[in-house]
C-alpha positions as CSV (number, residue, x, y, z in Angstrom):
1,X,14.0,-174.4,-78.6
2,X,16.9,-176.9,-78.9
3,X,16.5,-180.1,-76.9
4,X,19.1,-182.9,-76.3
5,X,17.6,-186.2,-75.5
6,X,18.9,-189.4,-73.8
7,X,17.5,-192.9,-74.1
8,X,19.0,-195.7,-71.9
9,X,16.1,-197.9,-70.9
10,X,17.5,-201.2,-72.0
11,X,20.4,-202.2,-74.3
12,X,20.7,-199.2,-76.6
13,X,22.3,-195.9,-75.7
14,X,20.8,-193.1,-77.7
15,X,21.5,-189.4,-77.9
16,X,19.9,-186.8,-80.2
17,X,19.4,-183.1,-80.8
18,X,16.0,-181.9,-81.8
19,X,14.7,-178.4,-82.6
20,X,11.0,-177.6,-81.9
21,X,10.9,-175.8,-85.2
22,X,13.3,-177.7,-87.4
23,X,12.8,-181.2,-86.1
24,X,15.6,-183.8,-85.8
25,X,19.0,-182.3,-86.3
26,X,21.4,-185.1,-85.3
27,X,21.3,-188.4,-83.5
28,X,23.6,-191.3,-82.6
29,X,23.0,-194.8,-81.2
30,X,25.1,-197.5,-79.7
31,X,23.6,-201.0,-79.6
32,X,24.8,-203.6,-77.0
33,X,23.8,-206.6,-79.1
34,X,27.3,-207.9,-79.5
35,X,28.0,-207.7,-75.7
36,X,24.8,-209.6,-74.8
37,X,24.9,-212.3,-77.5
38,X,27.0,-214.8,-75.5
39,X,24.4,-214.6,-72.7
40,X,21.4,-215.1,-75.0
41,X,19.7,-212.0,-73.6
42,X,20.2,-208.7,-71.9
43,X,22.2,-208.7,-68.6
44,X,21.0,-205.7,-66.7
45,X,24.2,-204.9,-64.8
46,X,26.3,-205.1,-68.0
47,X,23.8,-202.9,-69.8
48,X,24.0,-200.2,-67.1
49,X,27.8,-200.2,-67.1
50,X,28.0,-200.0,-70.9
51,X,25.6,-197.0,-70.9
52,X,28.1,-195.2,-68.6
53,X,30.9,-195.8,-71.1
54,X,28.9,-194.7,-74.1
55,X,26.7,-191.8,-73.1
56,X,29.3,-188.9,-73.0
57,X,31.2,-189.9,-76.2
58,X,27.8,-190.1,-78.0
59,X,26.9,-186.6,-76.6
60,X,30.1,-185.2,-78.1
61,X,29.4,-187.0,-81.4
62,X,25.9,-185.7,-81.7
63,X,26.8,-182.1,-80.8
64,X,29.6,-182.2,-83.3
65,X,27.3,-183.5,-86.1
66,X,24.8,-180.8,-85.2
67,X,27.5,-178.1,-85.2
68,X,26.5,-177.1,-81.7
69,X,27.9,-176.9,-78.1
70,X,26.1,-177.7,-74.9
71,X,25.7,-173.9,-74.4
72,X,23.3,-173.9,-77.4
73,X,20.9,-176.3,-75.8
74,X,17.7,-175.0,-74.1
75,X,16.5,-178.2,-72.4
76,X,17.6,-181.8,-71.6
77,X,15.2,-184.7,-72.0
78,X,15.6,-188.3,-70.8
79,X,13.8,-191.6,-70.6
80,X,12.4,-191.8,-67.0
81,X,10.7,-195.2,-67.6
82,X,9.7,-197.9,-68.1
83,X,12.8,-200.0,-68.4
84,X,15.7,-201.5,-66.5
85,X,16.2,-199.5,-63.3
86,X,20.0,-199.3,-63.5
87,X,20.0,-198.5,-67.1
88,X,17.4,-195.7,-66.7
89,X,19.4,-194.2,-63.8
90,X,22.5,-193.7,-66.1
91,X,20.6,-191.6,-68.7
92,X,18.6,-189.8,-66.0
93,X,21.6,-188.9,-63.9
94,X,23.6,-187.6,-66.9
95,X,20.7,-185.6,-68.2
96,X,19.9,-184.1,-64.8
97,X,23.6,-183.3,-64.2
98,X,23.9,-181.5,-67.5
99,X,20.7,-179.6,-66.9
100,X,21.7,-178.7,-63.3
101,X,25.2,-177.5,-64.3
102,X,23.8,-175.3,-67.1
103,X,20.6,-174.2,-65.3
104,X,18.4,-175.8,-67.9
105,X,15.1,-177.6,-67.7
106,X,15.3,-181.4,-67.4
107,X,12.3,-183.2,-69.0
108,X,11.4,-186.8,-68.0
109,X,9.8,-188.7,-70.9
110,X,7.8,-191.9,-71.0
111,X,9.6,-194.5,-73.2
112,X,6.4,-195.6,-74.9
113,X,5.3,-192.1,-75.6
114,X,8.6,-191.7,-77.4
115,X,7.8,-194.7,-79.6
116,X,4.2,-193.6,-80.0
117,X,5.1,-190.2,-81.4
118,X,8.2,-191.2,-83.4
119,X,6.3,-191.7,-86.7
120,X,5.7,-187.9,-86.6
121,X,9.4,-187.6,-87.4
122,X,8.8,-188.9,-90.9
123,X,7.3,-187.1,-93.9
124,X,4.4,-187.0,-94.3
125,X,3.5,-187.1,-90.6
126,X,0.2,-188.4,-89.5
127,X,-2.4,-185.9,-88.1
128,X,-4.3,-186.5,-84.9
129,X,-6.4,-188.4,-84.1
130,X,-5.0,-191.9,-85.1
131,X,-4.9,-195.5,-83.9
132,X,-1.4,-196.6,-82.8
133,X,-0.1,-200.1,-82.7
134,X,2.9,-200.3,-80.3
135,X,4.9,-203.4,-80.9
136,X,8.2,-204.1,-79.2
137,X,10.1,-206.7,-77.2
138,X,8.3,-205.8,-74.0
139,X,5.0,-204.2,-75.1
140,X,2.1,-204.8,-77.5
141,X,-0.7,-202.3,-77.2
142,X,-3.3,-200.6,-79.3
143,X,-4.0,-197.0,-78.4
144,X,-6.3,-194.2,-79.6
145,X,-4.2,-191.0,-79.8
146,X,-6.1,-187.7,-79.9
147,X,-3.1,-185.5,-79.4
148,X,0.1,-185.2,-77.4
149,X,-0.7,-186.6,-73.9
150,X,-4.1,-187.8,-75.0
151,X,-3.9,-191.6,-75.0
152,X,-6.6,-194.2,-74.6
153,X,-5.7,-197.8,-74.2
154,X,-7.9,-200.0,-76.5
155,X,-6.1,-203.3,-76.1
156,X,-2.9,-205.0,-74.9
157,X,-1.2,-208.3,-74.6
158,X,-2.4,-210.5,-71.7
159,X,1.0,-212.3,-71.5
160,X,4.0,-212.2,-73.9
161,X,4.5,-209.3,-76.2
162,X,4.9,-209.8,-79.9
163,X,8.6,-209.2,-79.7
164,X,8.9,-211.8,-77.0
165,X,7.1,-214.3,-79.2
166,X,9.7,-213.6,-81.9
167,X,12.6,-213.9,-79.5
168,X,11.5,-216.9,-77.5
169,X,10.5,-218.8,-80.7
170,X,13.9,-218.1,-82.2
171,X,15.6,-219.3,-79.1
172,X,13.7,-222.6,-79.3
173,X,14.9,-222.9,-82.9
174,X,18.5,-222.3,-81.8
175,X,18.8,-219.0,-83.7
176,X,20.6,-217.0,-81.1
177,X,20.2,-213.4,-79.9
178,X,18.6,-211.2,-80.9
179,X,16.0,-213.7,-82.0
180,X,13.5,-211.6,-83.8
181,X,15.6,-210.4,-86.7
182,X,17.2,-213.8,-87.0
183,X,13.8,-215.5,-87.2
184,X,12.6,-213.0,-89.8
185,X,15.7,-213.6,-91.9
186,X,15.3,-217.4,-91.8
187,X,11.6,-217.0,-92.6
188,X,12.6,-215.6,-96.0
189,X,13.8,-219.1,-97.0
190,X,10.6,-220.8,-95.7
191,X,7.7,-222.0,-97.8
192,X,4.6,-220.0,-97.1
193,X,1.8,-222.1,-95.7
194,X,4.1,-225.2,-95.2
195,X,3.6,-225.0,-91.5
196,X,0.4,-223.3,-90.1
197,X,0.5,-222.3,-86.4
198,X,-2.4,-221.1,-84.2
199,X,-3.5,-217.4,-84.2
200,X,-4.3,-216.8,-80.5
201,X,-7.2,-214.5,-79.9
202,X,-7.4,-213.5,-83.5
203,X,-11.2,-214.0,-83.6
204,X,-11.9,-212.5,-80.1
205,X,-14.1,-209.4,-80.3
206,X,-11.8,-207.3,-78.2
207,X,-8.5,-205.8,-79.1
208,X,-6.3,-207.8,-76.7
209,X,-3.5,-210.1,-77.6
210,X,-2.0,-213.3,-76.3
211,X,1.3,-214.8,-77.7
212,X,2.4,-217.2,-75.0
213,X,0.4,-220.1,-76.6
214,X,2.2,-219.5,-79.9
215,X,5.5,-220.2,-78.3
216,X,4.1,-223.5,-77.0
217,X,2.9,-224.4,-80.5
218,X,6.3,-223.7,-81.9
219,X,7.9,-226.0,-79.3
220,X,5.3,-228.7,-80.0
221,X,5.9,-228.5,-83.7
222,X,9.7,-228.5,-83.3
223,X,9.5,-231.7,-81.2
224,X,7.4,-233.3,-83.8
225,X,9.9,-232.5,-86.5
226,X,12.7,-233.8,-84.3
227,X,10.8,-237.1,-83.9
228,X,10.3,-237.3,-87.6
229,X,13.8,-236.2,-88.8
230,X,16.1,-236.7,-85.9
231,X,18.0,-233.6,-86.8
232,X,15.6,-231.0,-88.1
233,X,16.6,-229.9,-91.6
234,X,17.3,-226.2,-92.4
235,X,14.3,-226.1,-94.7
236,X,12.0,-227.3,-92.0
237,X,13.4,-224.7,-89.6
238,X,12.9,-222.1,-92.3
239,X,9.3,-223.3,-92.8
240,X,8.7,-223.1,-89.0
241,X,10.2,-219.6,-88.9
242,X,7.9,-218.6,-91.7
243,X,4.9,-220.1,-90.0
244,X,5.7,-218.3,-86.7
245,X,6.2,-214.9,-88.4
246,X,3.0,-215.3,-90.4
247,X,1.0,-216.1,-87.2
248,X,2.3,-213.1,-85.3
249,X,1.9,-210.7,-88.3
250,X,-1.6,-212.0,-89.0
251,X,-2.8,-211.4,-85.4
252,X,-1.2,-208.0,-85.1
253,X,-2.7,-206.9,-88.5
254,X,-6.1,-208.3,-87.7
255,X,-6.4,-206.4,-84.4
256,X,-5.0,-203.2,-85.8
257,X,-7.4,-203.2,-88.7
258,X,-10.3,-204.1,-86.3
259,X,-9.3,-201.0,-84.2
260,X,-9.6,-198.8,-87.2
261,X,-13.1,-200.2,-87.9
262,X,-14.2,-199.8,-84.3
263,X,-13.0,-196.3,-83.9
264,X,-13.9,-195.1,-87.4
265,X,-10.4,-193.5,-87.8
266,X,-8.5,-193.6,-91.1
267,X,-5.0,-193.3,-89.8
268,X,-2.9,-196.1,-88.3
269,X,0.5,-195.5,-86.7
270,X,2.9,-198.4,-86.1
271,X,5.8,-197.9,-83.7
272,X,8.3,-200.0,-81.8
273,X,11.0,-202.5,-82.9
274,X,8.6,-205.0,-84.4
275,X,7.4,-202.1,-86.6
276,X,10.5,-202.7,-88.7
277,X,9.2,-206.1,-89.8
278,X,8.7,-206.0,-93.5
279,X,5.9,-208.6,-93.8
280,X,4.0,-206.7,-91.0
281,X,4.4,-203.4,-92.9
282,X,3.2,-205.0,-96.2
283,X,0.3,-206.7,-94.6
284,X,-0.9,-203.5,-92.8
285,X,-0.5,-201.3,-95.9
286,X,-2.5,-203.8,-98.0
287,X,-5.3,-204.2,-95.4
288,X,-5.5,-200.5,-94.6
289,X,-5.6,-199.5,-98.2
290,X,-8.7,-201.7,-98.7
291,X,-10.4,-199.6,-95.9
292,X,-9.3,-196.4,-97.4
293,X,-7.0,-195.8,-94.5
294,X,-3.3,-194.8,-94.3
295,X,-0.5,-196.4,-92.3
296,X,2.4,-194.4,-90.9
297,X,5.8,-195.8,-89.7
298,X,8.8,-194.2,-88.2
299,X,12.0,-194.4,-90.4
300,X,13.5,-197.9,-90.1
301,X,16.5,-196.7,-88.2
302,X,14.2,-195.1,-85.6
303,X,12.1,-198.2,-84.9
304,X,14.3,-199.5,-82.1
305,X,15.0,-197.5,-79.0
306,X,16.8,-194.2,-79.8
307,X,17.4,-190.7,-78.4
308,X,15.6,-189.0,-81.3
309,X,12.2,-190.2,-80.1
310,X,12.9,-189.0,-76.6
311,X,14.1,-185.5,-77.6
312,X,11.2,-185.3,-80.2
313,X,8.6,-186.2,-77.6
314,X,9.9,-183.5,-75.3
315,X,9.8,-181.0,-78.2
316,X,6.1,-181.9,-78.9
317,X,5.3,-181.6,-75.3
318,X,7.0,-178.2,-75.1
319,X,5.1,-177.1,-78.2
320,X,1.8,-178.2,-76.7
321,X,2.6,-176.5,-73.3
322,X,2.6,-179.9,-71.5
323,X,6.0,-179.8,-69.7
324,X,5.9,-180.8,-66.1
325,X,6.4,-178.2,-63.3
326,X,9.7,-177.7,-61.4
327,X,11.8,-178.8,-64.3
328,X,14.9,-177.3,-62.7
329,X,14.6,-179.3,-59.5
330,X,17.9,-181.2,-59.1
331,X,16.2,-184.3,-57.5
332,X,14.9,-187.0,-59.8
333,X,13.6,-190.6,-59.9
334,X,13.1,-193.3,-62.5
335,X,10.1,-195.5,-63.0
336,X,11.0,-199.1,-64.2
337,X,7.2,-199.8,-64.3
338,X,5.1,-196.9,-65.6
339,X,1.8,-197.3,-67.5
340,X,1.3,-194.9,-70.4
341,X,-2.2,-194.0,-69.3
342,X,-0.8,-192.4,-66.2
343,X,0.8,-189.5,-68.1
344,X,-1.1,-186.5,-69.6
């Protein structure tokens, strides 16, 4: 079964072709980072309009790379939520239109399920069951995954997500947009341990997170440095960046390892944009190895939003016999807010 998938939940337009037997065949991605930089964050209306411009050229590009035509496709998958309503509607309307014109099934996919299952695109792929750490700009959750559609929420953030903590801290430091990668890059020049910041909820017995207080701690430290130095030196900023990254990584790793211990599972999957963070990867690999557990990540280029994870999630659902009914119904909706535990 050949599936073409569309991702347009925020500021990346992704298109991919996946085969249920052969896996990922081709994918393409357009990022809107350059367009949103001057605004310091994503502007929803601009994001939606840019998706409109990009989605059909990317479709042609992916099909050309796959050596296929639309007539070779058996189903069309799209991100139905959560995300920005206008952006979601672009991908959904294009996917539904193609499916309706060609009399193909159209498969709505939960954005986080795409991230959750994306490490299975790599080799070796993790086997079920496993613990999953979902870390992105808008979500930080720990899940138990027993199979496709079998998800149990173990813990989540009570306020800011880890990606938000990166981005908001970077903005306070004047590092621009997108803040997370900029902060991580600056942290490489910082002195480890020079600035130690709080680890919110690290020692709580549950698996929940809280990162809003860390942002406040960064602001407090930045003001103290300004009072001491007038203009904060680049080295002090680098030390602060290193301290911020270390705090976030420490909390994420501690909770993820605690989840392995509490569930007794020996496989940890890490997905979402923050999953590309190298210190987080190294920390988790080290801690999991001490437990005799293995850690699985999606390929670096598939950590951020992409069409491959959407088409692949649809392929796994098709293989498991979990596709929704009335797939050829021309009507559709999107769900800007959509909890993962609501799907099955």
